[in-house]
VOGU-3710 file (C-alpha; in Angstrom, 3 decimals, decimal comma):
1> mrpsdvreeg> 36,693/-5,221/-23,997  35,119/-3,835/-20,796  36,698/-4,687/-17,420  33,489/-6,474/-16,453  33,758/-8,694/-19,530  37,300/-9,654/-18,632  36,189/-10,611/-15,131  33,166/-12,515/-16,420  34,787/-14,423/-19,209  38,151/-15,306/-17,666
11> asaqadgdip> 38,616/-19,002/-16,988  37,934/-19,962/-13,396  37,159/-23,134/-11,546  34,543/-21,216/-9,616  33,090/-19,060/-12,376  29,613/-17,618/-11,980  29,606/-18,304/-8,270  30,564/-21,981/-8,303  30,653/-22,969/-4,646  31,537/-26,447/-3,417
21> gggagapgtv> 28,786/-28,208/-1,489  25,218/-27,037/-1,061  22,453/-28,556/-3,072  19,612/-30,767/-1,970  20,447/-32,606/1,194  23,681/-30,658/1,591  24,611/-29,099/4,926  22,822/-25,806/5,417  19,818/-26,755/3,288  16,670/-28,151/4,898
31> prpragsgpa> 13,988/-29,088/2,318  10,410/-28,293/3,274  7,798/-29,658/0,855  5,391/-27,108/-0,506  1,965/-28,061/-1,738  1,580/-27,232/-5,377  3,500/-24,693/-7,366  2,582/-21,446/-9,071  1,989/-21,245/-12,811  5,051/-20,796/-14,924
41> rkargvrppr> 5,641/-17,200/-15,870  6,011/-16,187/-19,500  9,633/-16,317/-20,492  11,254/-13,172/-21,790  13,753/-13,184/-24,621  16,771/-15,128/-23,453  20,108/-13,426/-23,658  22,832/-15,770/-24,906  24,815/-16,996/-21,861  28,459/-15,957/-21,644
51> sgrrrvlrwv> 31,023/-18,392/-20,310  32,655/-17,977/-16,947  30,104/-15,501/-15,535  30,186/-15,239/-11,773  27,293/-13,362/-10,417  27,587/-11,570/-7,121  24,310/-10,194/-5,848  24,776/-9,436/-2,178  22,945/-6,218/-1,514  20,560/-8,007/0,840
61> scvlsllilg> 23,353/-8,167/3,393  23,272/-4,387/3,683  19,629/-4,406/4,676  20,188/-7,470/6,825  22,926/-5,740/8,779  20,579/-2,843/9,478  17,884/-5,221/10,679  20,396/-6,931/12,955  21,368/-3,652/14,517  17,725/-2,632/14,718
71> taaagylyyr> 16,805/-5,600/16,914  19,634/-4,903/19,280  18,148/-2,415/21,720  18,923/-4,681/24,673  22,545/-5,000/23,625  23,229/-1,471/22,448  26,221/-0,915/24,727  27,932/-3,984/23,268  28,397/-2,172/19,981  30,199/0,922/21,144
81> hlngsiqtda> 33,595/-0,699/20,853  32,929/-1,395/17,163  33,183/2,275/16,168  36,847/1,898/15,258  36,018/-0,933/12,845  33,669/1,069/10,629  35,147/1,707/7,173  34,112/4,913/5,415  34,353/6,541/2,000  33,118/9,748/0,353
91> lnlgenklgg> 29,364/9,965/-0,303  29,277/11,647/-3,730  32,242/12,228/-6,032  30,198/13,831/-8,810  29,405/17,452/-9,590  25,614/17,027/-9,361  25,025/17,255/-5,616  21,344/17,640/-4,859  21,810/17,915/-1,101  19,988/15,731/1,375
101> skpnafgqtp> 16,356/14,693/1,161  14,014/17,619/1,814  11,332/17,616/4,539  7,652/17,563/3,603  5,036/20,049/4,779  4,870/18,302/8,153  8,607/18,498/8,793  9,118/14,783/8,071  12,132/13,833/5,976  12,396/10,772/3,711
111> lnilligsda> 15,652/8,865/3,510  17,413/7,392/0,461  20,186/4,824/0,900  22,112/3,286/-2,009  23,042/-0,330/-1,267  26,086/-1,517/-3,210  27,397/-5,066/-3,544  31,094/-5,000/-4,405  32,755/-8,093/-5,850  36,132/-7,193/-4,310
121> rndaenqalg> 38,401/-10,197/-3,706  40,830/-8,494/-1,375  41,130/-11,051/1,412  41,343/-14,827/1,739  37,717/-15,336/2,790  36,258/-13,308/-0,079  38,651/-14,971/-2,526  37,575/-18,422/-1,390  33,898/-17,522/-1,743  34,186/-15,567/-4,966
131> gatdtfdgpp> 36,564/-17,690/-6,991  37,851/-16,270/-10,299  41,506/-16,289/-9,246  42,493/-14,011/-12,134  40,580/-11,160/-10,462  42,184/-11,414/-6,995  43,150/-7,976/-5,629  41,973/-6,343/-8,865  39,626/-3,347/-9,136  36,108/-4,217/-7,902
141> ladvqmllhl> 32,800/-3,958/-9,718  29,546/-2,649/-8,235  27,668/-5,749/-9,310  24,626/-4,963/-7,170  23,008/-1,552/-6,890  19,758/-0,979/-5,068  18,153/2,220/-3,843  16,223/1,909/-0,577  13,702/4,713/0,028  12,242/5,108/3,519
151> sadrsnisvv> 9,131/7,297/3,340  9,005/10,577/5,221  6,244/9,320/7,518  7,991/5,956/8,033  4,934/4,071/6,778  6,586/2,291/3,835  9,845/1,298/2,153  10,390/1,261/-1,607  13,372/-0,539/-3,121  14,570/-0,121/-6,724
161> smprdtmlmm> 17,173/-2,500/-8,144  19,201/-1,550/-11,203  20,281/-4,481/-13,390  24,037/-4,915/-13,367  24,191/-4,821/-17,164  22,528/-1,386/-17,412  24,370/0,991/-19,737  24,641/4,627/-18,605  26,545/7,818/-19,296  29,034/8,182/-16,442
171> pkctepggkv> 29,391/11,588/-14,766  32,672/13,304/-13,996  33,964/12,028/-10,642  36,724/13,620/-8,579  38,428/11,644/-5,828  39,132/13,343/-2,468  42,834/13,374/-3,371  42,115/15,346/-6,544  42,282/12,617/-9,208  39,670/13,328/-11,880
181> hpaskglvqt> 37,740/10,714/-13,863  36,254/12,621/-16,837  32,632/12,151/-17,806  32,235/9,292/-20,256  31,788/10,074/-23,942  29,709/6,970/-24,471  27,659/4,418/-22,557  29,412/2,535/-19,755  28,154/-0,511/-17,860  26,849/0,665/-14,506
191> nesiqrggpg> 28,882/-1,783/-12,410  32,106/-0,109/-13,589  31,160/3,118/-11,779  32,933/2,038/-8,597  36,243/1,933/-10,480  35,978/5,695/-11,068  37,012/6,649/-7,550  34,922/4,386/-5,318  31,301/4,060/-4,184  30,926/7,851/-4,306
201> ctvaawtelt> 30,986/7,648/-8,107  28,285/4,968/-8,082  26,200/7,386/-6,012  26,986/10,155/-8,519  25,833/7,955/-11,430  22,511/7,257/-9,691  22,047/10,922/-8,850  22,687/11,925/-12,471  20,219/9,350/-13,823  17,385/9,548/-11,301
211> kipidhfmmi> 17,631/13,105/-9,859  16,969/11,490/-6,469  18,940/12,965/-3,548  20,928/10,133/-1,957  21,580/10,568/1,756  23,816/7,548/2,442  25,377/4,477/0,903  26,293/1,078/2,312  28,662/-1,258/0,467  29,276/-4,878/1,474
221> dfkgvvrmad> 31,301/-7,889/0,300  30,797/-11,679/-0,044  31,397/-12,916/3,461  28,593/-10,927/5,073  25,952/-13,043/3,307  27,351/-16,329/4,557  27,882/-15,216/8,153  24,506/-13,588/8,603  22,471/-16,290/6,866  24,085/-18,760/9,280
231> aiggvpvcve> 23,400/-16,523/12,267  19,679/-16,217/11,621  19,364/-19,972/11,209  18,395/-19,991/7,549  16,036/-18,256/5,121  13,031/-19,942/3,436  13,034/-19,765/-0,375  10,900/-21,486/-2,985  11,368/-22,939/-6,487  8,581/-24,153/-8,771
241> qnvhsrtrdg> 10,579/-27,217/-9,884  13,711/-29,073/-8,849  16,628/-26,863/-9,846  20,350/-27,382/-10,393  22,310/-24,324/-11,527  24,991/-26,070/-13,575  25,603/-25,963/-17,322  27,017/-28,843/-19,331  30,433/-27,208/-19,346  30,439/-26,773/-15,567
251> kgsglklpkg> 29,342/-23,171/-15,188  26,705/-21,944/-12,774  26,385/-21,362/-9,048  25,936/-25,052/-8,201  22,654/-24,390/-6,383  20,619/-27,606/-6,133  17,206/-27,536/-4,465  14,049/-29,660/-4,643  10,676/-28,337/-5,735  8,907/-26,286/-3,082
261> tsviqgetal> 10,290/-24,473/-0,056  13,742/-25,010/1,449  15,494/-23,215/4,292  18,926/-22,165/3,068  21,922/-20,760/4,869  25,701/-20,394/4,620  27,193/-21,003/1,185  23,880/-22,325/-0,106  22,384/-18,892/0,589  25,253/-17,324/-1,346
271> qwlrtrygfe> 24,587/-19,744/-4,201  20,942/-18,621/-4,286  21,930/-14,977/-4,444  24,424/-15,628/-7,237  22,304/-17,939/-9,384  21,541/-16,845/-12,924  21,548/-20,118/-14,877  18,360/-21,874/-13,814  16,091/-18,993/-12,759  13,427/-17,684/-15,168
281> dgtdigrtha> 15,176/-17,021/-18,504  18,770/-17,357/-17,312  19,509/-13,627/-17,224  20,535/-11,163/-14,525  16,917/-9,964/-14,372  15,673/-13,308/-13,078  18,422/-13,383/-10,514  17,321/-9,947/-9,269  13,815/-11,334/-8,714  15,284/-14,209/-6,675
291> qhqymnsmar> 17,154/-11,625/-4,623  13,902/-9,855/-3,838  12,282/-13,088/-2,651  15,278/-13,775/-0,401  15,345/-10,291/1,095  11,640/-10,230/1,934  11,843/-13,690/3,464  14,848/-12,706/5,554  13,072/-9,590/6,842  10,182/-11,768/8,002
301> efrknaklsn> 12,559/-14,212/9,684  14,272/-11,467/11,641  10,990/-10,237/13,020  9,895/-13,625/14,320  13,220/-15,184/15,342  13,355/-14,990/19,119  16,992/-16,119/19,253  18,042/-12,641/18,127  17,165/-11,285/21,573  20,452/-12,787/22,801
311> pvklnslaqa> 22,787/-9,750/23,201  25,938/-11,877/22,873  24,692/-13,315/19,598  23,650/-9,868/18,417  27,088/-8,500/19,224  28,665/-11,207/17,080  26,236/-10,516/14,240  26,842/-6,782/14,358  30,591/-7,238/14,359  30,398/-9,500/11,293
321> aieamvvdtg> 28,210/-6,980/9,488  30,381/-3,984/10,323  33,601/-5,711/9,312  32,060/-6,440/5,909  30,659/-2,929/5,277  31,895/0,386/3,946  29,615/3,372/4,616  29,670/7,107/3,967  30,937/9,459/6,654  27,381/10,227/7,764
331> lnkidklfdl> 27,073/6,660/9,090  30,501/6,363/10,691  29,345/5,713/14,260  27,476/2,801/15,819  24,833/5,084/17,269  24,119/6,474/13,772  23,711/2,969/12,353  21,556/2,025/15,324  19,289/5,061/14,861  19,016/4,314/11,156
341> smelkkvppg> 18,072/0,697/11,791  15,386/1,736/14,263  13,864/4,008/11,626  13,776/1,141/9,114  12,293/-1,208/11,691  9,166/0,963/11,935  7,953/-0,323/8,559  6,054/-3,656/8,598  6,953/-6,219/5,897  3,583/-5,653/4,232
351> ritmttmpwv> 4,632/-2,100/3,332  7,982/-3,088/1,798  7,917/-3,112/-2,010  10,804/-4,571/-4,003  11,074/-3,493/-7,653  13,431/-3,689/-10,617  14,075/-0,608/-12,756  12,021/-0,990/-15,967  14,469/-1,815/-18,757  14,803/-2,647/-22,439
361> ystkpgldgr> 17,560/-4,479/-24,270  19,985/-2,068/-25,887  19,893/-1,884/-29,671  23,213/-0,068/-29,952  26,092/-1,808/-31,760  28,326/-3,905/-29,521  25,881/-3,917/-26,592  24,216/-7,270/-27,222  22,541/-8,485/-24,039  23,019/-5,182/-22,202
371> vepkpgeaed> 20,026/-3,140/-21,068  19,051/0,516/-20,788  16,366/2,266/-18,688  12,954/1,855/-20,321  11,805/5,255/-21,595  8,895/6,645/-19,630  8,388/3,806/-17,176  11,830/3,991/-15,545  11,338/7,735/-15,049  7,865/7,093/-13,587
381> lfrmvredia> 9,450/4,838/-10,961  12,185/7,371/-10,173  9,601/10,154/-9,924  7,558/8,198/-7,390  10,651/7,870/-5,216  11,527/11,556/-5,664  8,012/12,583/-4,668  7,764/10,090/-1,796  4,885/8,129/-3,350  4,529/4,562/-2,061
391> ldgqgsaspa> 5,148/1,999/-4,806  2,491/-0,374/-3,480  -0,374/2,017/-4,293  -1,508/2,190/-0,658  -0,390/5,771/-0,038  1,131/6,990/3,215  0,035/6,936/6,805  -1,613/10,092/8,127  0,890/12,571/9,573  -0,739/12,350/12,993
401> asaspgapas> -0,211/8,604/13,026  3,469/8,761/12,239  5,394/11,774/13,446  4,417/15,132/14,859  4,808/18,046/12,445  8,265/19,485/12,765  9,680/16,425/14,489  13,145/15,516/13,246  13,478/12,320/11,254  16,665/10,626/12,327
411> psapaqqqpt> 19,058/10,121/10,925  18,996/12,314/7,868  21,776/13,550/5,635  24,830/15,121/7,301  24,380/18,759/8,228  26,435/20,029/5,299  24,099/18,253/2,885  20,803/19,580/4,184  18,876/21,750/1,718  19,175/25,452/2,373
421> gaptaaataa> 16,676/26,816/-0,154  13,263/26,569/1,508  9,924/28,154/0,539  9,834/30,087/3,815  13,215/31,672/3,094  11,492/34,565/1,283  10,625/36,020/4,679  14,297/36,919/5,205  15,108/37,797/1,594  16,302/41,190/0,442
431> ppakiavtvr> 13,870/43,468/-1,404  13,448/42,363/-5,052  15,182/45,510/-6,365  18,354/44,543/-4,509  18,553/40,904/-5,676  20,897/40,299/-8,618  19,626/37,561/-10,945  20,993/36,028/-14,141  18,683/34,146/-16,546  19,937/31,444/-18,921
441> nstggkdgtq> 18,131/29,854/-21,836  18,158/26,095/-21,236  14,973/25,297/-23,155  16,550/22,679/-25,428  16,546/20,102/-22,648  19,217/17,565/-21,819  18,463/15,183/-24,674  19,077/17,881/-27,280  16,097/16,814/-29,380  14,635/20,325/-29,461
451> akvkgrasev> 16,249/23,615/-30,414  16,407/26,340/-27,777  13,638/28,940/-27,993  15,263/32,108/-29,292  15,122/35,035/-26,871  13,624/33,004/-24,046  16,126/34,237/-21,413  15,188/37,839/-22,219  11,473/37,063/-21,942  11,812/35,520/-18,484
461> aalltgkgft> 14,137/38,334/-17,404  11,396/40,767/-18,394  8,904/38,846/-16,265  11,153/39,282/-13,245  11,692/42,962/-14,004  7,942/43,426/-14,026  7,821/41,944/-10,537  10,311/44,449/-9,152  13,583/42,583/-9,766  15,453/45,391/-11,479
471> rvvadtqtga> 18,926/43,806/-11,322  18,185/41,068/-13,855  20,465/40,099/-16,757  19,659/37,759/-19,659  22,860/35,753/-19,991  24,361/34,943/-23,388  25,589/31,673/-21,860  23,043/28,879/-22,210  22,397/25,537/-20,532  20,408/22,318/-20,926
481> edtsviryat> 17,694/21,512/-18,405  14,540/19,430/-18,662  13,006/21,205/-15,668  13,484/24,880/-14,806  15,739/25,366/-11,780  17,238/28,199/-9,770  20,785/27,686/-8,552  22,712/29,820/-6,091  26,290/29,814/-4,840  26,341/30,598/-1,103
491> daqaadaaav> 24,120/30,063/1,909  23,694/33,850/2,154  21,898/33,754/-1,229  19,436/30,982/-0,275  16,615/33,273/0,897  16,977/35,535/-2,141  16,905/32,524/-4,484  13,719/31,287/-2,789  12,172/34,723/-3,305  12,955/34,506/-7,032
501> atalglpaas> 11,320/31,060/-7,179  8,204/32,404/-5,482  8,011/35,332/-7,911  8,241/32,995/-10,916  5,841/30,404/-9,514  8,530/27,703/-9,328  8,358/25,070/-6,545  10,738/25,176/-3,580  12,359/21,964/-4,849  13,625/23,879/-7,884
511> vqksdqvagi> 15,986/25,926/-5,683  19,421/24,296/-5,484  22,792/25,235/-4,066  25,602/24,747/-6,590  29,322/25,398/-6,877  28,870/25,799/-10,655  27,360/29,287/-10,424  28,672/32,553/-8,984  25,336/34,024/-7,911  21,617/33,411/-8,408
521> vvfvgkdwrt> 20,946/31,922/-11,856  17,572/30,984/-13,330  17,856/28,120/-15,841  14,753/28,238/-18,052  14,178/24,573/-18,907  12,392/22,581/-21,561  9,250/22,706/-19,402  8,997/26,491/-19,896  9,377/27,180/-23,594  6,470/29,642/-23,704
531> ggtptpppaa> 4,180/31,615/-21,411  4,468/33,169/-17,999  4,771/29,934/-16,005  6,324/26,509/-16,656  4,157/23,751/-18,092  3,075/21,632/-15,117  4,224/18,017/-15,309  1,616/15,269/-15,768  0,203/13,731/-12,613  2,576/11,294/-10,936
541> ptkapdsaha> 1,723/7,574/-11,008  0,120/6,154/-7,876  1,580/2,660/-8,198  4,757/1,121/-9,610  4,442/0,147/-13,301  3,901/-3,544/-14,032  7,313/-3,676/-15,724  8,938/-2,998/-12,316  7,941/-6,533/-11,234  6,897/-5,426/-7,724
551> lngdndqacm> 7,055/-7,928/-4,856  5,387/-7,213/-1,516  7,239/-8,030/1,698  4,291/-10,024/3,078  4,179/-12,333/0,068  5,416/-15,649/1,491  4,063/-17,538/-1,532  6,605/-16,180/-4,020  8,273/-19,023/-5,910  10,972/-18,832/-8,592
561> piqpgftw> 10,157/-20,223/-12,059  12,887/-22,552/-13,347  14,644/-22,221/-16,679  14,137/-25,213/-18,999  17,093/-27,579/-18,936  18,081/-26,864/-15,339  15,841/-29,355/-13,540  16,688/-32,780/-12,134
//
């Protein structure tokens, strides 16, 4: 039995987010009638409910804390004393380190932040909110994982949620103290990644799956939701029918709201974020959609709530947020968080797109109800983020309208994580005849569905020799790469590696620094099984696939469909 199953199925008076109070007419909930209701959405296949589930979806607090800090220009000096309260952890514990996000042709750099909701019950307040007494002080689960992508030109934000029940292969993770968690031999539920050394392993799992460079992470616990929802004065949410999240045997979040729009705060807000029974088909997927509605609504509230101009109130909000967060070392100062929040604040709600990773139910034995990334469509979504393509289909702002070419985009990844292989590096490279290069045959790809092309390393080595690279060796050691890459070991080799990429017609993004090679190594991937140049990939999508269930930040008409049997 997986650790997550033990935590979900253990008996608890507050299982699945049971919170006393709340509901219609309860303190913290102000009903606001809404004319009409949207058509019911088609129900997906319903996964059989499991007893005692307590859902903890709190990633919105991470974004909320950034928005709080971002509105605090007038009270900036109030936050300086909070530096000592910031908790930090390692950014990436895996072996696949892509470096920070790379600048575009105009010198603008996108930013990728992984937001993690931990279900840790390590203090009295979180224990009271979370329930499930059998899990107190136990290892946490990363029950919420969401990648926030801020475009290079700061015109749009794309957010990708990964369902908590997603099954993945876990990468090898090494803790700063040296403890090693070997790569998994089979599929592991994604929320268990945090138990393999901390949030840095959750980052490593995302990096391995998506090939997206992650610049920062922010992890938050239960209490941040309650404190900040109270501070803003409530968040409008909508349900298509009266809803009560309570099963006959007493499970559920306890959320009780009337049809239409209600303004929720405090523990009622936490109930909304934790509700599974009662929304859509009663699965984690429906709850993710409710999270998206809440986050977009909260972003709109922050922009129009004049009370947040009070520096004393802002100081209190910031302190609550910081005490609830753990961040990577690149965000370990108040001024760094402030700068980050100001970058995020540049994007209007109408250019924020919330999505869920396209998924399919797993058909593997013993994984009933679990999901896996949907072939093709999940990769399309990841590729759009990698290539800085807006998910809303509106494209980006013109460079002149956003930032001047060459202007720094703050904050970016820490200095040690900036990419060092750039297309202009060839100008300082050694002559081709003096550059030592090794070529490996990796044409089978990572999925192993195709055999390696015999002699391919020698063929590509010959191509380089014909271009003046006389110190080229076709390695007998092979690899497995879907896309051809060039890896190098030291910063001194970066310019030479870029020169090799230019000679072979490979893009600058294919040049990567790695501690897994001793020199410059060309990995000939599945995309280059024949010919003198790799097969170009198909054109990238221009809009998120329908299966990503996109929700625009300006959509104030979003309303949650209610699961049959959970109305009153």
